[in-house]
N, C-alpha and C positions, 0 to 999 in steps of 0.2 A: 501494498502500499504506500509505502514510501517514499517507491521509487516514480509512480504512477505521479503524486505529484510534485518530484519535483522535475518529472517529462511536462507540465501543463506549464512550466514557466518560459519554454521554449515555442508556447504554442503564440500561431498572428496576433497579435493587438485585438481584436471584436472578439475573440474566440477567449480573451482572457477577460474580458470586462462577464460575459456570462458567468464565467465558474468562479466569481470573486465570492461569492456568498457563499459557496459551497466549499470553500477552499477552508474557510475556517471550521467547519462543520466534519469534514474528513479528515482535519489536525488535528481536532480532539481523538475522533476516532482513532486514529491514526498511534498517538500518545498511546490510549489505553490497549491496544492491542500488541504496542512495544513492550509495556511497563509488564501485559501478560506473558508476554513469549519470554523476556528477562526474569521473571520469576518462573516459568516454568524451566527454562533454562538452569539456574540456578540450584532449583529442585533438583531434576538431573542428574548434573554433574556430581550435587553431593550423594545423590544416592546410588550413583557410579562407583563414587570413590569410596565409598564405605564396602560396598559390595567389592572391590576390589583390596582393600583395607587399607586406603590412602584416606587419610583425612587432612582437611584444610588446616594450616595452623594458627592459634588463635591467640593472639597477643595479651600479654597478664590484665591488664588493662578493662579491657571485654568480657574478659573469662566468670562466666557467672556459676556460683556452685548449689546445686539442688540438695533435698535429703541430706543436710547437715548432722540434723538432730535423729539418731534413729531410736530413740527410748533405752537407751544401757540403763541397766542399774547401778552399776557405780560410775559418777563421773569422769570425766579422763578430760584435764582442762587441754584444750587445741588451741590456745592462743600463743603456746611457742612455736606452733605450724604454724599460726598465720603470720605472728610478727616476722618468723623468718620470711616468707613467702612474701610478706611486704619488704624486706630488703634489699630481696633482688628484685623487686618492682623499682625501689627506688635508688640501688647502689651497685648494682649490678654493671658492668662494665657496657656490655650490649646489652642493655634491658630490651634493646626491639627486635633480638633475637630470638628473644624465648620463648617458647611455646609453651600455652599453658595446660595441654591437653598433655605432651610430654612429662612433664612434674609431674602432673597430677598420677599418669600409669607410673609413673619415676616411684614414686609414695607409695605406691599398691607394691611396686615388685618389691620397695625396701621392708615392706611391713612383713610380706612373706619371708623375702630372705634373713628376717630376725630370728627366724625360728628355727635358723640354724640347719634344715635338712633342704641339700641342693633339690629336690624332686617337688618340692613343694612351691611351684611357680606358678607366674600372669603373665597371661598370655594377650599382647596390645594383639586389635583386629593383621595385622601383616601376620605378626609369627603365629598368629593363630594358625590363618592361612599356610603358612609352610609347615607346621605340625600334623595339618588334613597330607599336606603331601610327603612328607614323610612317613606315615602310613601307612599311605595306599601302594608304598613303593615306587611312583616316579617322583623325582625333582632333579633341580638342579644345584649340585655341587660336589664334592668331593666323592661323599660314600663310607663316610665313618659315623660312628655312633660315638657318643662324649658321655663321660659320668665325671662325677669328681669323687677321687679317693685320696683318702688320709689328707683330704683339704688341697688334693691336686689335680688339675686339669689331664685327663689321662683319655686315653681309645680304648673303650673298652673292647670294641670291634672294629674293623675297616670291613665292609661288603663284598664278598664273593666276585671277583673284575672290575670292581668298582677301581677310579683311577685313585684311591688311597692306596690299595694293596697295588696296585700297578707300582706306584710310585715309592714303594718299600717301605710303609708305616704298617706298624703292627702291635696286636695285643696287648696293653700294658706300658706304651710311649708316654712319657708325661710329657704334653706339652706346654714347653717355658713360655713361648713366644708366637705370638702373631702379626707375619706382615712384619716384625720390629716393636708390634706392642704388647711389652708385659701381660701378662693373661693370669696371672698368679691373685687377680681380686676380682676377677669375669663371670659371670654366673654361664652356666650350661649355653642359656639362650644367647646370652652377651658371645659368648665363643664363637655358637653356631651364625649366627649373624654377620662376623668377621669373615668366616672360613666360607659360609654359603655366598655363591656367585654367579653372575652370568655363564654360562658353556662357553668355553673358550679362554677368559682369563685364568690368572694364577696365584695361588695362595701360597706364603713363604713359613715354613711352622719349623721352630726349633723346639727339638725335640732332646728328651734323657729317655738314654735305651739304658733296661739296666742290666749289668755285665761290663759296659763300656766306661770309660775315666771321663770323657767328656760330652756335653750338647754336640749334636748335628743338625744343620739344615736340612730341611726338604723340600723342594716345591712342585706343587699337586698341582698338574690342570683340571681346572674343573669341566665337569660333562653333565650330560642330561643322565640321573642316574637309574636304571629299570632293573628293578630286582625281582628273577623268580626264586620264590620263595622255596620253595621245594625242588629236588632234583635226585635223580635215581640211576643208577649202574649197577652191570652183574658183573661177578667175579668169584668165579669157583665155586657156581650153584653158591653164590651165598650175594644177597642184596646189598647194594649200600644205598641205606638215604640221606640225604643231605638236605637238613634246613638249616635254611638262613638266618633269617625273623618268622616275627609270628605274628601274620597280618590278615589282609582281608582275603587275600585266596590262601592261604596254608592249610585249610581244613580240606577244605578240598583238594589241593596240589597233592597232599597226603593220602587220602583215600585213595585218589586213581594210581600211587604210587605204589600203595599196600596192598592195590589188587593186583596189578600189574606183576608183585611179587611174588603172589599166591598162585597166579595165573602160570609162572614160568615154576610152579614148584619148588621156592626154594628152599631149602633147609636150613640158611642163618641170615643173620639180620646185623647190618650195620645200621646205628643212627649217629650219626654225626651233627653234634651239636655243638660244635667249635665255632669262637668266634661270632655266636649268635647272641646279638644282644637285648631280644626280648621281643615285646608285642603285644598282642592282646592273651589276656588270661582265659578269657573263652576258648578262643584256640588252642591253647594249649592242654585245656580239659577237653577237648574233642581230638584233638589224638591222641591223649592218654585214654580213654574210652575205647579208641582201638588198640590197645595192645594191654589191655586192665580186664580183669572178670568185672561184671557186674557187683556197684553198691562197695566198689574199694573207693577209699578216701584217697584221692587225688593230691588235695591240699588243704589245708587247716591254717583260717582267716582270722589271725589275733588281734583284737580292736586294742584299745589304748586302754580302757578299765581291764583287760584281761580278758574277757566273755571269747569266745571262739564258734567259728561258725565252721562246717565242715562239707568239706564241696567235693561228690562222689563221681565216680565212672557210670556212664550211661549206658552199658549194655550191645554197646556195638565191637565190639572183639571181636577181634578178626585176627591178631596172630600175639597172643599169651605165651603160646605152646613153643611158640619159635624161640631157639635158643640167641641171646641177644649180647646185643655190644653197645654200649654208649660212650662214643666219645665228646669229651665236657672239655675244656683250656680256661685260660683268667679272661677269657671275651664271653666266656657264655655266662650270660646274665640273666633273669628277673622270671620271664617265663621258659627257658631253657633250663634252668634251676629248678620250676619247679618239674617240669616232666620227667627231668633226670633221679629227683628227688622221688618221684611217686614211683620211678621205675623198679629202684634200689629197693625202695623200703616193700611196695608190695611182689617183685620176683627176686626174693634173693638167690633161689636157684637158677634160677636162666637169665639173669641181666646181669651183665658186668662193666662195670662202670670204668674206664679207661683214659687218660690224661694227667692236666691237672687241676688244683682246686678252683671251682670255677669262681665267678668274681663275687660273689656275695651283695649281691641287689634286692634285697626280699623283702620289698613294702611296696604294700599297694595306694594307686594313688588313683582318685577320682577323676575323671574329669568333666569340670561342669561348663555349661556354654554359661556366658553372661553376658547383658546388655553391649549396645555397640561396639560389637562382633568381636567380643572380647571373651576370653575364657580362662578358667584358671583350676589348674595340677595340684589337690591338695592330697598328701599323707592321710591316711587313715586306719591303716593294720598292717600287722607284718604277716608274714608267711611263714608260715611251719610245713614241713615236710612230715608225711602223715604218724610218722614213729615220734614227732613232736618236736623235732630238729630245729632250731633257730635257720634262717638263711641269711639274714641278712647281718651283713657283715663280714660272714662264718664263710659263707660257701657250701657247695656239697664237695664232697672228697672222693676221689676215684677210688676204685677197691686195687688198682693196678698204676702208679703213680708212671706215668714215663714223660720223658723232656724230647723237646724238640727245642733244639740249638739254635743259635744263630748259624754256625757253621751248617748244620741241616738244613735250615729253610732257603742259606743263600745255593748250597748245591742240589736243593730240587727233594731230599731225602723229607719221608711223613716216617718215623719209627714209630709213633703213635698208629696209624694206621697199619703197618707193619704188625704192633702189636694186638690190636684187634681182631684181625686175621687169623694172625697166627694160635689165638685164644678159642676162636670159633673151629677153625678144622684141627685142634686138639680135642675139641668136643664132639664134635663131629663126626672125629675120624675123617676129615678131610684128607688126602695127601695132594 
């Protein structure tokens, strides 16, 4: 409409006289339409940014907080918080660059960090989106699970075939710096944000590896990470099923693999959980149900008040009679430890655990969607094995401990897998 009015100015003089009275009317209509279009555009962009996890910065003077009083039983004097807020607004050298929303989110993160539990965290909209991508098994980054162990940022496990694995990163590597920035004070989410990036770019990690005298720098090229969570191969009438994570596709992938193993009349089974950082609890219970008789305890969930909830196998047992070896190492965590513990405690006569003691991440997190596209992950309980053994910080001990040294790794040797195969061959009298 505005273009039409503009073009009227170029009409011959006699026609302009006839349109003069209409210009005012059309001009008002045009202004109203422009305002409506502007309002629609602003709303559309805000909605689009919210969906993308991107939000427009808010200056401190424009920020207004709602729902400040939540009716707590005991009063906490928040005047200190607001005094510090005012100091930032009035004294900070670049107050015009501060974003009230980021400060607000940072305050929530700080509150959860004060619990001292690295797994109780807040996700802003962009972090929430990344977390959903991680668990789905498709994202851009280096493909390594991170954790905090003994207060140090640590690689729990590089995913198989990932840029992290190809660059030489290993379970247990301690991250000292990320692109030259000291990682000591970073939360897991902050470290992930520094390491994650666009495909084709690189990140430089300064790491320390147990057994080495010095740190080393490893450059990793980021890529799209598409992780297939279950793989199967056969060797000497033994099925080797590798589970790299417990995600959306894992239950079906394992069911397909075990069906394939049965169809080939496999005599023995190796379940490789090495460098598996975990994932969904539900997935580990479904897989355990394929390997245990019905109504066996898979895991015990112990709450803060010491009350316990037992979770049982569901009667889909198809392989509890198979002689089985489970491979674990320092990178086996969370759901991996649940499965290993369930098999060890329920099938002591035909399950052997081989490798190194697992990571020891035996806490239960509840993931809760929150307003404004955010989320929180809160530790609500601890996991115990069926026999009541605490997993958290203790890990699962193998029945037969086998080291995989740096020299083995560099020479493409796998003494842990060799030991698993040897145990099965001896028990099954396979030559």
